[in-house]
ChimeraX commands (.cxc) that place a marker at each C-alpha (Angstrom):
marker #1 position -35.83,-47.52,217.99 radius 0.5
marker #1 position -35.61,-50.82,216.17 radius 0.5
marker #1 position -36.40,-52.64,219.37 radius 0.5
marker #1 position -39.68,-50.63,219.79 radius 0.5
marker #1 position -40.80,-51.41,216.22 radius 0.5
marker #1 position -40.07,-55.08,216.69 radius 0.5
marker #1 position -41.94,-55.06,220.00 radius 0.5
marker #1 position -45.01,-53.43,218.43 radius 0.5
marker #1 position -45.02,-55.98,215.59 radius 0.5
marker #1 position -44.79,-58.85,218.03 radius 0.5
marker #1 position -47.64,-57.37,220.08 radius 0.5
marker #1 position -49.81,-57.05,216.98 radius 0.5
marker #1 position -49.16,-60.64,215.97 radius 0.5
marker #1 position -49.96,-61.77,219.49 radius 0.5
marker #1 position -53.29,-59.87,219.48 radius 0.5
marker #1 position -54.35,-61.26,216.13 radius 0.5
marker #1 position -53.53,-64.77,217.29 radius 0.5
marker #1 position -55.78,-64.34,220.34 radius 0.5
marker #1 position -58.68,-62.96,218.27 radius 0.5
marker #1 position -58.62,-65.94,215.86 radius 0.5
marker #1 position -59.40,-66.02,212.19 radius 0.5
marker #1 position -63.24,-66.24,212.38 radius 0.5
marker #1 position -63.87,-62.63,211.47 radius 0.5
marker #1 position -65.41,-61.94,214.86 radius 0.5
marker #1 position -62.15,-61.36,216.70 radius 0.5
marker #1 position -61.76,-57.82,215.51 radius 0.5
marker #1 position -65.28,-56.96,216.66 radius 0.5
marker #1 position -64.65,-58.64,220.00 radius 0.5
marker #1 position -61.53,-56.63,220.52 radius 0.5
marker #1 position -63.44,-53.42,219.70 radius 0.5
marker #1 position -66.23,-54.25,222.19 radius 0.5
marker #1 position -68.87,-54.90,219.49 radius 0.5
marker #1 position -70.91,-58.07,218.61 radius 0.5
marker #1 position -71.61,-61.16,220.70 radius 0.5
marker #1 position -70.06,-61.81,224.03 radius 0.5
marker #1 position -67.56,-64.71,223.97 radius 0.5
marker #1 position -68.55,-67.97,225.61 radius 0.5
marker #1 position -67.22,-68.63,229.05 radius 0.5
marker #1 position -64.91,-71.45,229.82 radius 0.5
marker #1 position -67.87,-73.55,231.11 radius 0.5
marker #1 position -69.64,-73.31,227.72 radius 0.5
marker #1 position -72.74,-71.33,228.98 radius 0.5
marker #1 position -74.19,-68.38,227.13 radius 0.5
marker #1 position -75.33,-65.23,228.87 radius 0.5
marker #1 position -79.11,-64.74,229.28 radius 0.5
marker #1 position -78.97,-61.53,227.32 radius 0.5
marker #1 position -77.67,-63.31,224.27 radius 0.5
marker #1 position -80.23,-66.19,224.57 radius 0.5
marker #1 position -83.38,-63.97,224.69 radius 0.5
marker #1 position -84.99,-63.76,221.22 radius 0.5
marker #1 position -85.78,-60.35,219.89 radius 0.5
marker #1 position -89.49,-60.04,218.86 radius 0.5
marker #1 position -90.05,-59.32,215.20 radius 0.5
marker #1 position -92.28,-56.33,214.51 radius 0.5
marker #1 position -95.30,-56.99,212.25 radius 0.5
marker #1 position -95.43,-54.87,209.12 radius 0.5
marker #1 position -98.07,-52.17,209.13 radius 0.5
marker #1 position -100.39,-52.48,206.11 radius 0.5
marker #1 position -100.21,-49.59,203.74 radius 0.5
marker #1 position -103.61,-47.88,203.30 radius 0.5
marker #1 position -104.93,-48.00,199.73 radius 0.5
marker #1 position -104.62,-45.00,197.56 radius 0.5
marker #1 position -107.67,-42.82,197.15 radius 0.5
marker #1 position -110.06,-44.16,194.52 radius 0.5
marker #1 position -108.73,-47.73,194.69 radius 0.5
marker #1 position -110.69,-50.70,196.08 radius 0.5
marker #1 position -109.80,-53.82,198.04 radius 0.5
marker #1 position -111.55,-57.08,197.16 radius 0.5
marker #1 position -112.53,-59.28,200.08 radius 0.5
marker #1 position -110.81,-62.68,200.15 radius 0.5
marker #1 position -113.75,-65.01,199.38 radius 0.5
marker #1 position -111.84,-67.95,200.84 radius 0.5
marker #1 position -112.53,-66.52,204.30 radius 0.5
marker #1 position -116.31,-66.67,203.77 radius 0.5
marker #1 position -117.95,-69.55,205.69 radius 0.5
marker #1 position -119.34,-72.37,203.57 radius 0.5
marker #1 position -122.77,-71.78,205.12 radius 0.5
marker #1 position -123.12,-68.36,203.54 radius 0.5
marker #1 position -124.56,-67.49,200.14 radius 0.5
marker #1 position -124.31,-64.46,197.90 radius 0.5
marker #1 position -127.75,-62.88,197.98 radius 0.5
marker #1 position -128.09,-59.74,195.90 radius 0.5
marker #1 position -124.37,-59.08,196.18 radius 0.5
marker #1 position -124.43,-59.35,199.99 radius 0.5
marker #1 position -123.23,-62.27,202.04 radius 0.5
marker #1 position -126.04,-63.63,204.18 radius 0.5
marker #1 position -126.58,-66.89,206.09 radius 0.5
marker #1 position -128.73,-69.40,204.21 radius 0.5
marker #1 position -130.01,-70.99,207.41 radius 0.5
marker #1 position -130.66,-70.11,211.02 radius 0.5
marker #1 position -132.39,-67.13,212.57 radius 0.5
marker #1 position -131.14,-64.77,209.86 radius 0.5
marker #1 position -132.39,-66.88,206.94 radius 0.5
marker #1 position -134.44,-64.84,204.44 radius 0.5
marker #1 position -138.19,-65.27,204.66 radius 0.5
marker #1 position -140.97,-64.49,202.19 radius 0.5
marker #1 position -143.23,-61.68,203.42 radius 0.5
marker #1 position -146.82,-62.86,204.02 radius 0.5
marker #1 position -148.22,-60.41,201.50 radius 0.5
marker #1 position -146.36,-62.01,198.59 radius 0.5
marker #1 position -146.59,-65.66,199.61 radius 0.5
marker #1 position -148.38,-67.97,197.22 radius 0.5
marker #1 position -151.83,-68.57,198.62 radius 0.5
marker #1 position -152.83,-70.90,195.78 radius 0.5
marker #1 position -154.39,-74.12,197.10 radius 0.5
marker #1 position -152.15,-77.17,196.93 radius 0.5
marker #1 position -152.34,-78.90,193.54 radius 0.5
marker #1 position -154.28,-76.04,191.92 radius 0.5
marker #1 position -153.39,-75.58,188.24 radius 0.5
marker #1 position -156.40,-73.70,186.92 radius 0.5
marker #1 position -157.39,-70.08,186.43 radius 0.5
marker #1 position -158.72,-67.58,188.94 radius 0.5
marker #1 position -160.13,-69.98,191.54 radius 0.5
marker #1 position -160.25,-73.78,192.10 radius 0.5
marker #1 position -163.80,-74.38,190.78 radius 0.5
marker #1 position -162.89,-72.68,187.53 radius 0.5
marker #1 position -160.88,-75.64,186.15 radius 0.5
marker #1 position -161.65,-78.84,184.26 radius 0.5
marker #1 position -159.45,-81.95,184.28 radius 0.5
marker #1 position -158.82,-84.30,181.38 radius 0.5
marker #1 position -157.16,-87.68,181.91 radius 0.5
marker #1 position -157.42,-90.89,183.91 radius 0.5
marker #1 position -156.67,-91.98,187.46 radius 0.5
marker #1 position -154.43,-94.71,186.13 radius 0.5
marker #1 position -152.40,-92.09,184.27 radius 0.5
marker #1 position -152.51,-88.38,184.95 radius 0.5
marker #1 position -154.73,-85.34,184.52 radius 0.5
marker #1 position -154.21,-82.10,182.64 radius 0.5
marker #1 position -155.98,-79.04,184.07 radius 0.5
marker #1 position -157.53,-76.30,181.95 radius 0.5
marker #1 position -159.31,-73.17,183.26 radius 0.5
marker #1 position -162.85,-72.78,182.01 radius 0.5
marker #1 position -162.79,-69.00,182.62 radius 0.5
marker #1 position -166.39,-69.15,183.78 radius 0.5
marker #1 position -167.56,-66.46,186.19 radius 0.5
marker #1 position -167.68,-67.93,189.68 radius 0.5
marker #1 position -171.45,-67.60,189.92 radius 0.5
marker #1 position -171.87,-69.54,186.65 radius 0.5
marker #1 position -169.87,-72.59,187.73 radius 0.5
marker #1 position -172.31,-75.52,187.80 radius 0.5
marker #1 position -171.80,-79.26,187.16 radius 0.5
marker #1 position -173.52,-78.91,183.78 radius 0.5
marker #1 position -171.36,-75.91,182.81 radius 0.5
marker #1 position -168.11,-77.73,183.66 radius 0.5
marker #1 position -169.15,-80.84,181.72 radius 0.5
marker #1 position -170.09,-78.64,178.76 radius 0.5
marker #1 position -166.63,-77.07,178.89 radius 0.5
marker #1 position -165.00,-80.51,178.79 radius 0.5
marker #1 position -167.04,-81.23,175.66 radius 0.5
marker #1 position -166.04,-77.91,174.06 radius 0.5
marker #1 position -162.38,-78.40,174.90 radius 0.5
marker #1 position -162.08,-82.02,173.72 radius 0.5
marker #1 position -164.66,-82.21,170.95 radius 0.5
marker #1 position -166.42,-85.14,172.67 radius 0.5
marker #1 position -170.20,-85.40,172.72 radius 0.5
marker #1 position -171.15,-85.15,176.39 radius 0.5
marker #1 position -174.86,-84.55,176.02 radius 0.5
marker #1 position -176.70,-85.06,179.30 radius 0.5
marker #1 position -179.99,-86.97,179.40 radius 0.5
marker #1 position -180.89,-85.27,182.67 radius 0.5
marker #1 position -179.51,-82.44,184.82 radius 0.5
marker #1 position -176.85,-83.48,187.30 radius 0.5
marker #1 position -178.42,-84.41,190.63 radius 0.5
marker #1 position -176.66,-83.12,193.71 radius 0.5
marker #1 position -177.28,-84.76,197.06 radius 0.5
marker #1 position -175.61,-85.17,200.43 radius 0.5
marker #1 position -172.05,-86.32,199.83 radius 0.5
marker #1 position -172.24,-86.76,196.07 radius 0.5
marker #1 position -173.53,-86.12,192.56 radius 0.5
marker #1 position -175.28,-88.33,189.97 radius 0.5
marker #1 position -174.63,-87.93,186.23 radius 0.5
marker #1 position -176.76,-89.36,183.42 radius 0.5
marker #1 position -175.26,-89.13,179.91 radius 0.5
marker #1 position -177.47,-89.46,176.82 radius 0.5
marker #1 position -177.31,-92.58,174.66 radius 0.5
marker #1 position -176.00,-90.39,171.83 radius 0.5
marker #1 position -172.95,-89.30,173.83 radius 0.5
marker #1 position -169.37,-90.43,173.18 radius 0.5
marker #1 position -169.62,-92.70,176.23 radius 0.5
marker #1 position -171.86,-95.06,174.27 radius 0.5
marker #1 position -170.94,-94.14,170.69 radius 0.5
marker #1 position -167.17,-94.11,171.04 radius 0.5
marker #1 position -164.66,-91.49,169.82 radius 0.5
marker #1 position -165.88,-88.93,167.29 radius 0.5
marker #1 position -164.92,-89.33,163.66 radius 0.5
marker #1 position -162.90,-86.13,163.54 radius 0.5
marker #1 position -160.83,-85.97,166.71 radius 0.5
marker #1 position -158.54,-83.27,168.07 radius 0.5
marker #1 position -154.95,-84.46,168.06 radius 0.5
marker #1 position -154.31,-83.52,171.69 radius 0.5
marker #1 position -157.37,-85.53,172.85 radius 0.5
marker #1 position -157.18,-88.42,170.42 radius 0.5
marker #1 position -158.74,-91.66,171.70 radius 0.5
marker #1 position -157.70,-94.94,170.10 radius 0.5
marker #1 position -160.50,-97.21,171.32 radius 0.5
marker #1 position -164.01,-97.17,172.77 radius 0.5
marker #1 position -162.62,-98.45,176.08 radius 0.5
marker #1 position -160.02,-95.69,176.30 radius 0.5
marker #1 position -162.76,-93.20,175.40 radius 0.5
marker #1 position -165.04,-94.46,178.17 radius 0.5
marker #1 position -162.35,-94.50,180.89 radius 0.5
marker #1 position -161.03,-91.05,180.02 radius 0.5
marker #1 position -164.51,-89.53,179.74 radius 0.5
marker #1 position -165.79,-90.93,183.05 radius 0.5
marker #1 position -162.59,-90.20,185.01 radius 0.5
marker #1 position -162.44,-86.64,183.62 radius 0.5
marker #1 position -166.01,-85.83,184.65 radius 0.5
marker #1 position -165.47,-87.41,188.07 radius 0.5
marker #1 position -162.23,-85.49,188.71 radius 0.5
marker #1 position -163.65,-82.17,187.47 radius 0.5
marker #1 position -166.77,-82.34,189.66 radius 0.5
marker #1 position -164.82,-83.44,192.72 radius 0.5
marker #1 position -162.25,-80.65,192.39 radius 0.5
marker #1 position -164.81,-78.04,191.41 radius 0.5
marker #1 position -167.11,-78.46,194.38 radius 0.5
marker #1 position -164.79,-79.30,197.26 radius 0.5
marker #1 position -164.64,-76.60,199.91 radius 0.5
marker #1 position -161.39,-75.03,201.08 radius 0.5
marker #1 position -159.25,-77.57,202.89 radius 0.5
marker #1 position -161.56,-80.44,201.91 radius 0.5
marker #1 position -160.69,-83.75,200.29 radius 0.5
marker #1 position -162.04,-84.05,196.72 radius 0.5
marker #1 position -162.23,-87.82,197.11 radius 0.5
marker #1 position -164.95,-87.35,199.73 radius 0.5
marker #1 position -167.38,-86.32,196.99 radius 0.5
marker #1 position -168.86,-89.47,195.46 radius 0.5
marker #1 position -169.78,-89.39,191.76 radius 0.5
marker #1 position -172.41,-91.82,190.40 radius 0.5
marker #1 position -173.14,-92.55,186.74 radius 0.5
marker #1 position -176.40,-94.08,185.56 radius 0.5
marker #1 position -178.47,-94.50,182.40 radius 0.5
marker #1 position -181.85,-93.12,181.40 radius 0.5
marker #1 position -184.68,-94.67,183.36 radius 0.5
marker #1 position -182.43,-94.79,186.44 radius 0.5
marker #1 position -180.70,-97.90,185.19 radius 0.5
marker #1 position -177.16,-98.96,186.20 radius 0.5
marker #1 position -174.48,-97.74,183.84 radius 0.5
marker #1 position -173.77,-100.40,181.21 radius 0.5
marker #1 position -171.55,-99.87,178.15 radius 0.5
marker #1 position -172.41,-102.76,175.87 radius 0.5
marker #1 position -169.79,-102.08,173.16 radius 0.5
marker #1 position -166.97,-102.71,175.66 radius 0.5
marker #1 position -168.86,-105.15,177.92 radius 0.5
marker #1 position -168.52,-103.24,181.21 radius 0.5
marker #1 position -171.07,-102.06,183.80 radius 0.5
marker #1 position -171.16,-100.46,187.26 radius 0.5
marker #1 position -173.65,-100.98,190.14 radius 0.5
marker #1 position -176.20,-98.21,190.62 radius 0.5
marker #1 position -175.73,-98.07,194.39 radius 0.5
marker #1 position -171.94,-97.68,194.43 radius 0.5
marker #1 position -169.81,-94.61,193.66 radius 0.5
marker #1 position -168.07,-94.78,190.30 radius 0.5
marker #1 position -164.54,-96.19,190.11 radius 0.5
marker #1 position -163.25,-97.48,186.80 radius 0.5
marker #1 position -161.41,-100.26,188.62 radius 0.5
marker #1 position -164.72,-101.54,190.05 radius 0.5
marker #1 position -166.22,-102.27,186.61 radius 0.5
marker #1 position -168.06,-105.55,186.22 radius 0.5
marker #1 position -167.39,-107.54,183.07 radius 0.5
marker #1 position -170.63,-108.50,181.35 radius 0.5
marker link #1:1,2 radius 0.2
marker link #1:2,3 radius 0.2
marker link #1:3,4 radius 0.2
marker link #1:4,5 radius 0.2
marker link #1:5,6 radius 0.2
marker link #1:6,7 radius 0.2
marker link #1:7,8 radius 0.2
marker link #1:8,9 radius 0.2
marker link #1:9,10 radius 0.2
marker link #1:10,11 radius 0.2
marker link #1:11,12 radius 0.2
marker link #1:12,13 radius 0.2
marker link #1:13,14 radius 0.2
marker link #1:14,15 radius 0.2
marker link #1:15,16 radius 0.2
marker link #1:16,17 radius 0.2
marker link #1:17,18 radius 0.2
marker link #1:18,19 radius 0.2
marker link #1:19,20 radius 0.2
marker link #1:20,21 radius 0.2
marker link #1:21,22 radius 0.2
marker link #1:22,23 radius 0.2
marker link #1:23,24 radius 0.2
marker link #1:24,25 radius 0.2
marker link #1:25,26 radius 0.2
marker link #1:26,27 radius 0.2
marker link #1:27,28 radius 0.2
marker link #1:28,29 radius 0.2
marker link #1:29,30 radius 0.2
marker link #1:30,31 radius 0.2
marker link #1:31,32 radius 0.2
marker link #1:32,33 radius 0.2
marker link #1:33,34 radius 0.2
marker link #1:34,35 radius 0.2
marker link #1:35,36 radius 0.2
marker link #1:36,37 radius 0.2
marker link #1:37,38 radius 0.2
marker link #1:38,39 radius 0.2
marker link #1:39,40 radius 0.2
marker link #1:40,41 radius 0.2
marker link #1:41,42 radius 0.2
marker link #1:42,43 radius 0.2
marker link #1:43,44 radius 0.2
marker link #1:44,45 radius 0.2
marker link #1:45,46 radius 0.2
marker link #1:46,47 radius 0.2
marker link #1:47,48 radius 0.2
marker link #1:48,49 radius 0.2
marker link #1:49,50 radius 0.2
marker link #1:50,51 radius 0.2
marker link #1:51,52 radius 0.2
marker link #1:52,53 radius 0.2
marker link #1:53,54 radius 0.2
marker link #1:54,55 radius 0.2
marker link #1:55,56 radius 0.2
marker link #1:56,57 radius 0.2
marker link #1:57,58 radius 0.2
marker link #1:58,59 radius 0.2
marker link #1:59,60 radius 0.2
marker link #1:60,61 radius 0.2
marker link #1:61,62 radius 0.2
marker link #1:62,63 radius 0.2
marker link #1:63,64 radius 0.2
marker link #1:64,65 radius 0.2
marker link #1:65,66 radius 0.2
marker link #1:66,67 radius 0.2
marker link #1:67,68 radius 0.2
marker link #1:68,69 radius 0.2
marker link #1:69,70 radius 0.2
marker link #1:70,71 radius 0.2
marker link #1:71,72 radius 0.2
marker link #1:72,73 radius 0.2
marker link #1:73,74 radius 0.2
marker link #1:74,75 radius 0.2
marker link #1:75,76 radius 0.2
marker link #1:76,77 radius 0.2
marker link #1:77,78 radius 0.2
marker link #1:78,79 radius 0.2
marker link #1:79,80 radius 0.2
marker link #1:80,81 radius 0.2
marker link #1:81,82 radius 0.2
marker link #1:82,83 radius 0.2
marker link #1:83,84 radius 0.2
marker link #1:84,85 radius 0.2
marker link #1:85,86 radius 0.2
marker link #1:86,87 radius 0.2
marker link #1:87,88 radius 0.2
marker link #1:88,89 radius 0.2
marker link #1:89,90 radius 0.2
marker link #1:90,91 radius 0.2
marker link #1:91,92 radius 0.2
marker link #1:92,93 radius 0.2
marker link #1:93,94 radius 0.2
marker link #1:94,95 radius 0.2
marker link #1:95,96 radius 0.2
marker link #1:96,97 radius 0.2
marker link #1:97,98 radius 0.2
marker link #1:98,99 radius 0.2
marker link #1:99,100 radius 0.2
marker link #1:100,101 radius 0.2
marker link #1:101,102 radius 0.2
marker link #1:102,103 radius 0.2
marker link #1:103,104 radius 0.2
marker link #1:104,105 radius 0.2
marker link #1:105,106 radius 0.2
marker link #1:106,107 radius 0.2
marker link #1:107,108 radius 0.2
marker link #1:108,109 radius 0.2
marker link #1:109,110 radius 0.2
marker link #1:110,111 radius 0.2
marker link #1:111,112 radius 0.2
marker link #1:112,113 radius 0.2
marker link #1:113,114 radius 0.2
marker link #1:114,115 radius 0.2
marker link #1:115,116 radius 0.2
marker link #1:116,117 radius 0.2
marker link #1:117,118 radius 0.2
marker link #1:118,119 radius 0.2
marker link #1:119,120 radius 0.2
marker link #1:120,121 radius 0.2
marker link #1:121,122 radius 0.2
marker link #1:122,123 radius 0.2
marker link #1:123,124 radius 0.2
marker link #1:124,125 radius 0.2
marker link #1:125,126 radius 0.2
marker link #1:126,127 radius 0.2
marker link #1:127,128 radius 0.2
marker link #1:128,129 radius 0.2
marker link #1:129,130 radius 0.2
marker link #1:130,131 radius 0.2
marker link #1:131,132 radius 0.2
marker link #1:132,133 radius 0.2
marker link #1:133,134 radius 0.2
marker link #1:134,135 radius 0.2
marker link #1:135,136 radius 0.2
marker link #1:136,137 radius 0.2
marker link #1:137,138 radius 0.2
marker link #1:138,139 radius 0.2
marker link #1:139,140 radius 0.2
marker link #1:140,141 radius 0.2
marker link #1:141,142 radius 0.2
marker link #1:142,143 radius 0.2
marker link #1:143,144 radius 0.2
marker link #1:144,145 radius 0.2
marker link #1:145,146 radius 0.2
marker link #1:146,147 radius 0.2
marker link #1:147,148 radius 0.2
marker link #1:148,149 radius 0.2
marker link #1:149,150 radius 0.2
marker link #1:150,151 radius 0.2
marker link #1:151,152 radius 0.2
marker link #1:152,153 radius 0.2
marker link #1:153,154 radius 0.2
marker link #1:154,155 radius 0.2
marker link #1:155,156 radius 0.2
marker link #1:156,157 radius 0.2
marker link #1:157,158 radius 0.2
marker link #1:158,159 radius 0.2
marker link #1:159,160 radius 0.2
marker link #1:160,161 radius 0.2
marker link #1:161,162 radius 0.2
marker link #1:162,163 radius 0.2
marker link #1:163,164 radius 0.2
marker link #1:164,165 radius 0.2
marker link #1:165,166 radius 0.2
marker link #1:166,167 radius 0.2
marker link #1:167,168 radius 0.2
marker link #1:168,169 radius 0.2
marker link #1:169,170 radius 0.2
marker link #1:170,171 radius 0.2
marker link #1:171,172 radius 0.2
marker link #1:172,173 radius 0.2
marker link #1:173,174 radius 0.2
marker link #1:174,175 radius 0.2
marker link #1:175,176 radius 0.2
marker link #1:176,177 radius 0.2
marker link #1:177,178 radius 0.2
marker link #1:178,179 radius 0.2
marker link #1:179,180 radius 0.2
marker link #1:180,181 radius 0.2
marker link #1:181,182 radius 0.2
marker link #1:182,183 radius 0.2
marker link #1:183,184 radius 0.2
marker link #1:184,185 radius 0.2
marker link #1:185,186 radius 0.2
marker link #1:186,187 radius 0.2
marker link #1:187,188 radius 0.2
marker link #1:188,189 radius 0.2
marker link #1:189,190 radius 0.2
marker link #1:190,191 radius 0.2
marker link #1:191,192 radius 0.2
marker link #1:192,193 radius 0.2
marker link #1:193,194 radius 0.2
marker link #1:194,195 radius 0.2
marker link #1:195,196 radius 0.2
marker link #1:196,197 radius 0.2
marker link #1:197,198 radius 0.2
marker link #1:198,199 radius 0.2
marker link #1:199,200 radius 0.2
marker link #1:200,201 radius 0.2
marker link #1:201,202 radius 0.2
marker link #1:202,203 radius 0.2
marker link #1:203,204 radius 0.2
marker link #1:204,205 radius 0.2
marker link #1:205,206 radius 0.2
marker link #1:206,207 radius 0.2
marker link #1:207,208 radius 0.2
marker link #1:208,209 radius 0.2
marker link #1:209,210 radius 0.2
marker link #1:210,211 radius 0.2
marker link #1:211,212 radius 0.2
marker link #1:212,213 radius 0.2
marker link #1:213,214 radius 0.2
marker link #1:214,215 radius 0.2
marker link #1:215,216 radius 0.2
marker link #1:216,217 radius 0.2
marker link #1:217,218 radius 0.2
marker link #1:218,219 radius 0.2
marker link #1:219,220 radius 0.2
marker link #1:220,221 radius 0.2
marker link #1:221,222 radius 0.2
marker link #1:222,223 radius 0.2
marker link #1:223,224 radius 0.2
marker link #1:224,225 radius 0.2
marker link #1:225,226 radius 0.2
marker link #1:226,227 radius 0.2
marker link #1:227,228 radius 0.2
marker link #1:228,229 radius 0.2
marker link #1:229,230 radius 0.2
marker link #1:230,231 radius 0.2
marker link #1:231,232 radius 0.2
marker link #1:232,233 radius 0.2
marker link #1:233,234 radius 0.2
marker link #1:234,235 radius 0.2
marker link #1:235,236 radius 0.2
marker link #1:236,237 radius 0.2
marker link #1:237,238 radius 0.2
marker link #1:238,239 radius 0.2
marker link #1:239,240 radius 0.2
marker link #1:240,241 radius 0.2
marker link #1:241,242 radius 0.2
marker link #1:242,243 radius 0.2
marker link #1:243,244 radius 0.2
marker link #1:244,245 radius 0.2
marker link #1:245,246 radius 0.2
marker link #1:246,247 radius 0.2
marker link #1:247,248 radius 0.2
marker link #1:248,249 radius 0.2
marker link #1:249,250 radius 0.2
marker link #1:250,251 radius 0.2
marker link #1:251,252 radius 0.2
marker link #1:252,253 radius 0.2
marker link #1:253,254 radius 0.2
marker link #1:254,255 radius 0.2
marker link #1:255,256 radius 0.2
marker link #1:256,257 radius 0.2
marker link #1:257,258 radius 0.2
marker link #1:258,259 radius 0.2
marker link #1:259,260 radius 0.2
view
């Protein structure tokens, strides 16, 4: 009996020695776990094949909840239009329907139609546009000049009606007008003139610009309408108090003034 017990103990010690102390020996003896390496050091193909990892299935949101789109995935070429993502260029770019496109002529700053406006300023500086609010059928050279006078407070009395001919207009201001008499005594702040020369340049350029813009047809070039200024008796324009004059047979340009 003692011999059997001793034999069993020896067998147990022998088995534990073979299994080793790695913690895997017991599993190897029970037929579980990895297969031991062979004496040549190779590993079986079954042990070398990786096991694919299953992707987690997203959990659907609870009823009533919302999921916000990750804005980082939106292309840089997209823009938020009315809360919707839409391309800002290409075939799908938004377009303005023809019925709401601005049909205002280029550069138009006046009221209901191009001929309705008057312009105050100089070519060497800039012009400010103001609608005259005249009915279209009442827009005449004389009416537009009268509106400049009303707006600015300048005396723009005409010695003769404006003459309209092929390709241009001729304007004759009275000797009592601000062109020859200088700025009025009581001036409006927004149209204040500081010298007779500034008064003359602004007055002549304003009338020229207003008549050119007011009577140019659609698509036409206002600069194609020549404006002439002359004095009573069909004399060349001469402003003695500033020593400047302009030839009678040449269209007006302030820069073409002749020093007397």
